[in-house]
GUPA-166982 format. One record per residue (C-alpha): residue number from 1; residue in three letters; x, y, z. Coordinates in steps of 0.001 Angstrom, whole numbers. Layout:
BEGIN
seq_type_px_py_pz
NUM_ALA_X_Y_Z
...
***
This chain:
BEGIN
seq_type_px_py_pz
1_MET_155461_126417_121705
2_ALA_157811_128820_119899
3_ASN_159392_125933_117999
4_ILE_155987_124549_117031
5_GLN_154882_127976_115821
6_GLY_158019_128300_113719
7_THR_157524_124829_112272
8_LEU_153915_125604_111416
9_ASP_154916_128879_109773
10_ALA_157435_127027_107605
11_ILE_154905_124318_106687
12_TRP_152309_126923_105802
13_ARG_154714_128843_103579
14_ILE_155459_125688_101611
15_GLU_152129_123826_101697
16_GLY_149524_126459_102556
17_ALA_148349_127186_99013
18_ARG_147943_123505_98185
19_ILE_146085_122811_101435
20_VAL_143635_125649_100787
21_ALA_143297_124569_97148
22_THR_142479_121005_98191
23_LEU_139868_122257_100655
24_ALA_138402_124697_98126
25_LYS_138027_121862_95637
26_MET_136188_119844_98280
27_THR_133926_122606_99620
28_GLY_133565_124809_96548
29_ASP_134170_127874_98742
30_VAL_137565_129609_98896
31_GLY_136715_131636_102003
32_LEU_135494_128579_103890
33_ALA_138563_126642_102754
34_GLU_140950_129156_104293
35_ASP_138898_129332_107496
36_LEU_139034_125533_107808
37_ALA_142789_125534_107234
38_GLN_143283_128158_109935
39_GLU_141174_126101_112355
40_ALA_143385_123096_111628
41_ILE_146446_125194_112441
42_VAL_144892_126131_115793
43_ASP_144424_122414_116477
44_ALA_148043_121770_115532
45_LEU_149243_124425_117971
46_SER_147398_122699_120804
47_GLN_148151_119066_119862
48_TRP_151634_118975_118337
49_PRO_153501_120084_121509
50_GLU_152371_116779_123084
51_SER_152028_114435_120105
52_GLY_154930_115775_118060
53_VAL_154955_117066_114485
54_PRO_153434_114469_112101
55_ARG_155707_112977_109466
56_ASN_153431_114406_106761
57_ALA_152293_117634_108360
58_GLY_150502_118891_105252
59_ALA_148407_115737_105128
60_TRP_147584_116073_108833
61_LEU_146386_119669_108443
62_THR_144362_118780_105354
63_ALA_142712_115770_107022
64_VAL_141804_117757_110151
65_ALA_140348_120571_108047
66_LYS_138323_118091_105974
67_ARG_136883_116555_109131
68_LYS_135919_120012_110337
69_ALA_134093_120595_107056
70_ILE_132221_117319_107449
71_ASP_131325_118130_111057
72_GLY_129974_121459_109857
73_TRP_127814_119759_107253
74_ARG_126541_117360_109891
75_ARG_125566_120209_112168
76_ARG_123712_121862_109320
77_GLU_121983_118568_108505
78_ARG_123333_118497_104975
79_LEU_124095_114805_104932
80_ASP_123791_114192_101202
81_GLU_125552_111940_98715
82_ARG_128416_114382_98330
83_TYR_129101_114240_102050
84_ARG_128932_110441_102125
85_ALA_131407_110137_99263
86_ILE_133895_112550_100820
87_ALA_133567_110980_104254
88_HIS_134164_107536_102745
89_ASP_137236_108731_100871
90_LEU_138581_110370_104015
91_SER_138091_107273_106136
92_GLU_139924_105179_103530
93_ALA_142828_107598_103095
94_THR_146127_107588_104943
95_GLU_148599_110386_105412
96_ASP_150966_108870_102843
97_GLU_148248_108947_100186
98_TRP_147857_112717_100351
99_GLN_149545_114369_97400
100_PRO_149349_118059_96584
101_ILE_147843_118695_93150
102_PRO_149530_121639_91401
103_ASP_146520_122238_89160
104_ASP_144404_122951_92216
105_VAL_146667_125873_93116
106_LEU_146087_127278_89639
107_ARG_142329_126858_90105
108_LEU_142668_128734_93366
109_ILE_144375_131656_91631
110_PHE_141784_131836_88855
111_THR_138961_131661_91404
112_ALA_140453_134418_93551
113_CYS_140912_136540_90405
114_HIS_137255_136260_89357
115_PRO_135946_139451_87688
116_VAL_133241_139738_90356
117_LEU_136006_141095_92613
118_SER_137788_144417_92282
119_ARG_141426_144277_91194
120_GLU_142530_145318_94689
121_ALA_140453_142530_96244
122_GLN_141753_139976_93735
123_VAL_145354_140803_94566
124_SER_144886_140869_98346
125_LEU_142903_137623_98476
126_THR_145299_135734_96213
127_LEU_148368_136882_98092
128_ARG_146704_135679_101295
129_VAL_145362_132286_100228
130_VAL_147914_131376_97549
131_GLY_151034_133197_98677
132_GLY_150338_132494_102347
133_LEU_151373_136051_103190
134_THR_150169_137768_106329
135_THR_147981_140851_106104
136_GLU_150940_142871_107410
137_GLU_153200_141608_104603
138_ILE_150526_142311_101986
139_ALA_149982_145812_103351
140_ARG_153706_146564_103065
141_MET_153814_145225_99506
142_LEU_150791_147263_98410
143_LEU_151685_150349_100479
144_VAL_148266_150470_102173
145_PRO_147134_150189_105825
146_VAL_146776_146707_107342
147_ALA_143110_147378_108112
148_THR_142474_148064_104429
149_VAL_143931_144699_103434
150_GLN_141919_142905_106114
151_GLN_138695_144514_104909
152_ARG_139445_143642_101281
153_ILE_140060_139980_102107
154_VAL_136949_139588_104268
155_ARG_134754_141294_101677
156_ALA_136298_139262_98840
157_LYS_135521_135976_100570
158_LYS_131936_137041_101201
159_THR_131527_138215_97604
160_LEU_132816_134949_96119
161_SER_130458_133006_98381
162_ALA_127462_135210_97617
163_ALA_128163_135042_93873
164_ARG_128580_131250_94102
165_VAL_131815_131438_92129
166_PRO_132858_127856_91239
167_PHE_136302_126567_92158
168_GLU_137641_125892_88690
169_VAL_139860_127069_85887
170_PRO_137399_129029_83739
171_ASP_136551_128341_80149
172_PRO_139353_129502_77834
173_SER_137061_132248_76527
174_GLU_137144_133807_80016
175_TRP_140901_133630_80577
176_SER_141707_137022_79092
177_ALA_139369_138760_81557
178_ARG_141418_137384_84447
179_LEU_144896_137214_82921
180_GLY_146091_140612_84092
181_ALA_145159_139868_87696
182_VAL_146585_136332_87553
183_LEU_149940_137520_86187
184_GLY_149976_140389_88673
185_VAL_149553_138224_91750
186_VAL_151977_135573_90483
187_TYR_154637_138264_90170
188_LEU_153806_139762_93566
189_ILE_154255_136313_95108
190_PHE_157592_136011_93302
191_THR_158586_139485_94505
192_GLU_157942_138507_98121
193_GLY_160236_135542_97560
194_TYR_162870_137691_95826
195_VAL_163045_140244_98662
196_ALA_160993_139325_101722
197_THR_159064_142268_103178
198_SER_159663_141046_106738
199_GLY_161439_138450_108836
200_GLU_165036_137336_109139
201_ARG_165533_135998_105606
202_TRP_166557_138133_102654
203_ILE_165127_135630_100144
204_ARG_162226_133152_100402
205_ILE_163318_130811_97625
206_GLU_160479_128319_98039
207_LEU_157913_131089_97507
208_ALA_159719_132464_94443
209_ASN_160077_128994_92935
210_GLU_156366_128298_93384
211_ALA_155522_131577_91634
212_LEU_157880_130689_88786
213_ARG_156287_127256_88466
214_LEU_152818_128807_88310
215_GLY_154011_131345_85748
216_ARG_155320_128573_83514
217_VAL_151976_126746_83786
218_VAL_150038_129890_82831
219_ALA_152367_130524_79875
220_GLY_151807_126937_78748
221_MET_148043_127439_78972
222_LEU_148209_130715_77052
223_PRO_151027_130346_74500
224_ARG_149710_133255_72410
225_GLU_149843_135751_75307
226_PRO_153176_137624_75145
227_GLU_152942_138985_78681
228_ALA_152692_135461_80122
229_HIS_156028_134652_78467
230_GLY_157387_138066_79478
231_LEU_156597_137383_83122
232_VAL_158277_133971_82969
233_ALA_161342_135581_81388
234_LEU_161482_138216_84115
235_MET_161245_135635_86900
236_GLU_163833_133366_85242
237_PHE_166328_136223_84970
238_GLN_165824_137323_88561
239_ALA_165870_133794_89968
240_SER_169143_133085_88144
241_ARG_170918_135331_90657
242_PHE_169582_133716_93835
243_THR_172723_131814_94825
244_ALA_174845_134959_94512
245_ARG_172415_137263_96370
246_VAL_173063_135822_99828
247_ALA_176354_135354_101681
248_GLY_177160_132293_103751
249_ASP_175792_133947_106900
250_GLY_172510_134828_105170
251_SER_173312_138510_104723
252_PRO_172380_140231_101426
253_VAL_174922_140617_98641
254_LEU_173965_143598_96489
255_LEU_174125_143507_92693
256_ALA_177388_145419_92386
257_ASP_179148_142976_94709
258_GLN_177780_139675_93398
259_ASP_180013_136944_92000
260_ARG_178542_136652_88515
261_SER_180140_133273_87954
262_ARG_177576_131931_90436
263_TRP_174621_133087_88362
264_ASP_172658_130228_86812
265_ARG_173472_130442_83097
266_SER_170941_127752_82196
267_GLN_168210_129775_83846
268_ILE_169377_132914_82056
269_GLY_169119_130959_78803
270_ARG_165542_129969_79671
271_GLY_164765_133597_80392
272_ARG_166104_134756_77038
273_ALA_164145_132026_75275
274_ALA_160929_133096_77027
275_LEU_161536_136748_76121
276_ASN_162164_135727_72508
277_ARG_158839_133845_72507
278_ALA_157090_136974_73755
279_ASP_158733_139122_71058
280_ALA_158026_136566_68320
281_LEU_154280_137059_68820
282_GLY_154751_140500_67288
283_ARG_152471_142501_69574
284_GLY_155056_144726_71216
285_ARG_156463_144572_74707
286_GLY_154144_144993_77678
287_SER_155189_145804_81228
288_TYR_156526_142344_82121
289_SER_158455_142011_78879
290_LEU_160007_145434_79396
291_GLN_160997_144520_82942
292_ALA_162416_141266_81592
293_ALA_164460_143231_79057
294_ILE_165853_145353_81908
295_ALA_166736_142208_83862
296_GLU_168362_140772_80739
297_CYS_170655_143802_80532
298_HIS_171948_142962_83996
299_THR_172364_139245_83331
300_ILE_174353_139642_80111
301_ALA_176697_142366_81421
302_PRO_180160_140895_82163
303_THR_180557_143219_85178
304_PHE_178491_145763_87053
305_ASP_180458_148656_85528
306_GLU_179923_147295_82002
307_THR_176120_147262_82354
308_ASP_174341_149131_79546
309_TRP_172769_151731_81826
310_ASP_171717_153975_78935
311_ARG_169589_151166_77523
312_ILE_168127_150448_80955
313_VAL_167114_154112_81286
314_LEU_165343_153933_77918
315_LEU_163543_150733_78919
316_TYR_162405_152310_82193
317_GLU_161137_155338_80282
318_ALA_159061_153035_78065
319_LEU_157837_151110_81111
320_GLY_156854_154356_82818
321_ARG_154657_155289_79865
322_ILE_152673_152048_79723
323_ALA_152679_151196_83444
324_PRO_153414_154398_85354
325_SER_154104_154116_89064
326_ALA_156262_155739_91698
327_VAL_158323_152551_92049
328_VAL_159073_152472_88313
329_GLU_160080_156134_88472
330_LEU_162317_155455_91457
331_ASN_164001_152568_89643
332_ARG_164500_154829_86644
333_ALA_166198_157317_88941
334_VAL_168658_154615_90051
335_ALA_169431_153805_86414
336_VAL_169841_157510_85621
337_SER_172307_157822_88503
338_MET_174439_155108_86944
339_ALA_174191_156496_83409
340_ASN_174392_160239_84064
341_GLY_175403_160691_87690
342_PRO_173634_161053_91050
343_GLU_172727_164725_90730
344_SER_170258_164171_87872
345_ALA_168799_161185_89676
346_LEU_168350_163114_92919
347_ARG_166109_165616_91153
348_ILE_163859_162757_90038
349_VAL_163750_161323_93565
350_ASP_162928_164724_95055
351_ARG_159981_165080_92676
352_ILE_158672_161682_93769
353_ASP_159141_162688_97400
354_ALA_157279_165954_96861
355_ARG_154241_164010_95614
356_GLY_154281_161814_98712
357_ALA_153745_158769_96506
358_LEU_155985_156441_98529
359_ARG_155346_157820_101988
360_GLY_155806_155087_104580
361_SER_158001_152958_102328
362_HIS_161707_152447_102959
363_LEU_162458_152479_99242
364_LEU_162606_156235_98660
365_PRO_164795_157221_101652
366_SER_167158_154320_100940
367_VAL_167688_155488_97338
368_ARG_167874_159134_98380
369_GLY_170461_158281_101037
370_GLU_172614_156428_98491
371_LEU_172503_159336_96040
372_LEU_173358_161904_98704
373_ALA_176270_159734_99842
374_ARG_177617_159542_96296
375_LEU_177439_163332_96130
376_GLY_179501_163556_99324
377_ARG_176587_164924_101340
378_THR_176949_162367_104118
379_ASP_175406_164628_106774
380_GLU_172168_164448_104763
381_ALA_172584_160877_103608
382_ARG_172889_159305_107053
383_PRO_169439_160409_108357
384_GLU_167833_159137_105132
385_LEU_169426_155703_105547
386_LEU_168416_155567_109201
387_THR_164852_156458_108231
388_ALA_164870_153674_105643
389_ALA_166221_151209_108226
390_GLY_163385_152144_110554
391_LEU_160749_151599_107875
392_THR_161762_148157_106608
393_ALA_160540_145068_108459
394_ASN_163156_142777_106901
395_GLU_165908_142289_109463
396_ARG_168600_141606_106846
397_GLU_167762_144744_104898
398_LYS_167601_146764_108101
399_ALA_171114_145613_109023
400_VAL_172516_146635_105622
401_LEU_170969_150108_105826
402_GLN_172062_150553_109437
403_ALA_175628_149545_108577
404_LYS_175759_152050_105717
405_ALA_174512_154803_108014
406_ASP_177011_153840_110709
407_SER_179873_153975_108210
408_MET_179099_157653_107622
409_ARG_179216_158641_111283
410_GLY_181653_161494_111761
411_LYS_182351_161958_108039
***
């Protein structure tokens, strides 16, 4: 059963969004679509141990979920022409004929980001149904309790159903009202792929690549929106380092230690082109374009020591003014430590800590531990790193933090 569960988890990470999108297109209800998909997974858990994993597992899950939808319509005595057509198509189809339709995933994102939902609900629902993330993973990403995420998702599904929100890409006149949410969730999905919040893998490349693909589609739909191009640039720059971010045994390789000859120069070129397209629109840099500019500084530096940290500090200061957050401030502190030394940076981190803005996150104690270590205050640094190790749910990250703490024992 453990192997089947692991196989299903892998299938869901890769195919989950497309399965839900296909079901949402059929039923016109995003909440119902995800419920049907989850019921199909339950069936798989009971049947696959005996029958084996189907050759096209995504098709199997989709077909089972469709049949469940039809059975539900039968029970409710809604046997209309729509049902007959779908049932006929299903009976004629084979597993090999099932093909995921990328546009349906985009429809799913736009539907989940409908203005009838709050921004928090939009993000939580999209991360669940498109990113395939668990409520625990979403809670860690958003720094909120798991129960809060669960409530947001349940309420969002009910709201979309009650408002009869259609499963479609809206009219172009409505895109701008949803663009911020769409870009936000695409980047959060990418971020989960870039550094997984939990599990045994440091990177979930398939998730990051799907987010990048969706970002490129959105930028193609909205060529006059600089932030769409800025987001693509940011993801291209970050994805260019994937092969160098993991060692042969799967352990993380931090930026300072990466072999820069392994970075994907073609992808860096695509990132610079996307950032140039954003700048050429002449409307100034938004948050994604500024983050892309920071990432560009890293990708063009010949070595870690030759990075233009002063420029990165300035870019973080600009980012903090237009999109202030504790995470941005913490990243600025890291840049300040490289440009001006750890003592100045530690003061910034202590101010963040005093506000309690990142309480419960491993990010602040991990940065604070690094700064204290660089100042030679290892007796203070070690507890911070151990605290950070205890707060992260990613096993690879936990091991790195634990090893750093262990290296300071007795110093």
